[in-house]
C-alpha positions as CSV (number, residue, x, y, z in Angstrom):
1,X,26.6,-37.2,9.0
2,X,26.2,-38.1,12.7
3,X,22.9,-39.9,11.9
4,X,24.4,-41.9,9.1
5,X,27.5,-42.7,11.2
6,X,25.2,-44.0,13.9
7,X,23.2,-46.0,11.4
8,X,26.4,-47.6,10.0
9,X,27.5,-48.5,13.5
10,X,24.3,-50.0,14.9
11,X,22.8,-51.2,11.6
12,X,25.1,-54.2,11.4
13,X,26.6,-53.0,8.1
14,X,29.8,-54.9,7.6
15,X,32.3,-52.6,5.8
16,X,35.3,-54.9,6.3
17,X,37.1,-55.7,3.1
18,X,34.8,-53.4,1.2
19,X,35.5,-50.5,-1.1
20,X,33.7,-47.4,0.2
21,X,33.5,-43.8,-1.2
22,X,32.1,-40.8,0.5
23,X,30.8,-38.0,-1.7
24,X,30.9,-34.3,-0.6
25,X,32.7,-35.2,2.6
26,X,33.1,-31.7,4.1
27,X,34.8,-32.5,7.4
28,X,35.3,-36.1,6.6
29,X,33.4,-37.4,9.6
30,X,31.5,-40.1,7.7
31,X,34.6,-41.4,5.8
32,X,36.6,-41.4,9.0
33,X,33.9,-43.4,10.8
34,X,33.6,-45.8,7.9
35,X,37.3,-46.4,8.0
36,X,37.1,-47.1,11.8
37,X,34.1,-49.4,11.4
38,X,35.7,-51.2,8.5
39,X,38.7,-52.3,10.4
40,X,38.9,-56.0,10.8
41,X,41.6,-57.7,12.9
42,X,42.6,-60.9,14.3
43,X,44.7,-61.4,17.4
44,X,47.8,-63.5,17.3
45,X,49.5,-64.7,20.5
46,X,51.4,-61.5,20.8
47,X,49.6,-58.6,19.0
48,X,46.5,-57.6,17.1
49,X,47.1,-57.6,13.4
50,X,44.8,-55.6,11.2
51,X,43.4,-57.3,8.1
52,X,40.3,-57.1,6.0
53,X,40.0,-53.4,6.5
54,X,37.7,-51.2,4.4
55,X,39.3,-49.2,1.6
56,X,37.7,-45.7,2.0
57,X,37.9,-42.9,-0.5
58,X,36.8,-39.6,1.0
59,X,36.0,-37.0,-1.7
60,X,35.1,-33.3,-2.0
61,X,35.9,-30.4,-4.3
62,X,39.5,-29.0,-4.4
63,X,38.8,-26.2,-2.0
64,X,38.0,-28.6,0.9
65,X,40.8,-31.1,0.4
66,X,43.4,-29.5,2.7
67,X,41.1,-29.3,5.7
68,X,39.7,-32.8,4.9
69,X,43.1,-34.3,4.8
70,X,44.1,-32.7,8.1
71,X,41.0,-34.1,9.7
72,X,41.7,-37.6,8.4
73,X,45.3,-37.4,9.7
74,X,44.2,-36.1,13.1
75,X,41.4,-38.6,13.7
76,X,42.5,-41.9,12.3
77,X,45.1,-44.1,14.1
78,X,48.3,-44.4,12.1
79,X,47.8,-48.0,11.2
80,X,44.5,-47.1,9.4
81,X,45.5,-43.9,7.7
82,X,46.6,-45.8,4.6
83,X,43.1,-47.3,4.3
84,X,41.6,-43.8,3.8
85,X,42.4,-41.7,0.7
86,X,41.3,-38.1,0.3
87,X,40.7,-37.4,-3.4
88,X,39.2,-34.5,-5.4
89,X,35.8,-35.2,-7.0
90,X,33.6,-32.5,-8.5
91,X,30.4,-34.3,-9.5
92,X,30.0,-35.0,-13.2
93,X,33.5,-33.7,-13.9
94,X,36.3,-35.8,-12.4
95,X,34.8,-39.2,-13.1
96,X,37.7,-40.4,-15.3
97,X,39.8,-40.5,-12.1
98,X,37.5,-43.2,-10.6
99,X,37.0,-46.6,-12.1
100,X,33.4,-47.2,-13.1
101,X,31.4,-49.5,-10.7
102,X,34.4,-49.9,-8.4
103,X,32.7,-49.3,-5.0
104,X,30.7,-51.6,-2.7
105,X,29.2,-48.6,-0.8
106,X,28.7,-45.0,-1.7
107,X,27.9,-42.7,1.2
108,X,26.6,-39.2,1.3
109,X,25.5,-37.1,4.2
110,X,23.5,-33.9,3.6
111,X,24.7,-33.6,0.0
112,X,21.2,-33.0,-1.5
113,X,20.7,-29.2,-1.3
114,X,21.7,-27.5,-4.5
115,X,19.3,-28.2,-7.3
116,X,21.8,-27.2,-9.9
117,X,24.0,-30.1,-8.9
118,X,21.3,-32.8,-9.0
119,X,22.1,-34.0,-12.6
120,X,25.8,-34.1,-11.9
121,X,25.3,-36.0,-8.6
122,X,23.1,-38.6,-10.4
123,X,25.7,-38.9,-13.2
124,X,28.4,-39.5,-10.6
125,X,26.3,-42.1,-8.7
126,X,25.7,-44.0,-11.9
127,X,29.4,-43.9,-12.8
128,X,30.5,-45.2,-9.4
129,X,27.9,-47.9,-9.1
130,X,27.8,-51.5,-10.1
131,X,24.8,-53.7,-9.8
132,X,26.0,-54.7,-6.3
133,X,26.8,-51.2,-5.0
134,X,24.8,-49.9,-2.1
135,X,24.2,-46.1,-1.9
136,X,23.3,-44.7,1.5
137,X,22.3,-41.1,1.6
138,X,21.2,-39.2,4.7
139,X,19.3,-35.9,4.4
140,X,16.7,-33.6,5.8
141,X,13.7,-33.1,3.4
142,X,13.4,-29.3,3.7
143,X,12.1,-28.1,0.4
144,X,10.3,-29.2,-2.7
145,X,13.6,-29.5,-4.5
146,X,14.6,-32.3,-2.1
147,X,11.6,-34.3,-3.1
148,X,12.5,-33.5,-6.7
149,X,15.9,-35.1,-6.2
150,X,14.4,-38.2,-4.7
151,X,12.1,-38.5,-7.7
152,X,15.1,-38.2,-10.0
153,X,17.0,-40.8,-8.0
154,X,14.0,-43.2,-8.1
155,X,14.1,-42.8,-11.9
156,X,17.5,-44.4,-12.1
157,X,17.7,-46.5,-8.9
158,X,15.6,-48.6,-6.6
159,X,15.3,-46.3,-3.5
160,X,14.0,-47.2,-0.1
161,X,13.9,-45.3,3.2
162,X,15.8,-47.5,5.6
163,X,15.9,-45.2,8.7
164,X,14.3,-42.0,10.0
165,X,15.7,-40.2,13.0
166,X,12.8,-38.1,14.2
167,X,14.8,-36.2,16.8
168,X,17.0,-34.8,14.1
169,X,14.5,-35.0,11.2
170,X,17.0,-36.9,9.1
171,X,16.1,-39.7,6.6
172,X,18.4,-42.4,5.4
173,X,17.8,-43.8,1.9
174,X,19.3,-46.9,0.4
175,X,19.6,-46.9,-3.4
176,X,20.7,-49.6,-5.8
177,X,20.7,-50.2,-9.6
178,X,17.9,-52.5,-10.7
179,X,14.8,-53.5,-8.8
180,X,16.2,-55.9,-6.2
181,X,15.4,-55.5,-2.6
182,X,18.5,-57.3,-1.4
183,X,19.6,-56.9,2.1
184,X,23.2,-55.9,2.7
């Protein structure tokens, strides 16, 4: 999550006025950082007024939600808390609770590790994506199954490695529907 957070910050990715979802949030670090990076504001003569902020949905399974919600409350300034929503999402199962293609960015950090969840994760990504959605996934490639997931992902999306942190051995992949190589 730290590598993807850093990439979002230094990569010039503008999250302002964008709809963002984090999958498998765990502690919520990535969603919290996306909320902070997505805050836009303008300064009036008397005070800063927040506008154009990212709308971030931070998801995980039911068992993680209480801890996740407490992290969001503890780590976001009060004026941004309404821009981050914690919501249950079990891949492949709770998709009716999320409008199809409604997100500009889908973020996932270290969520590729259980081979039995790969099909459901791909189904979830397809449901959440429009043609314009950018998926950013960070992961270590530890086992053959990790390569298998990337092959499955490439079967449904255009996938490019956009960053590699050699000190942490973490890859960041960008995926989109279609075959475009649009910059974001």
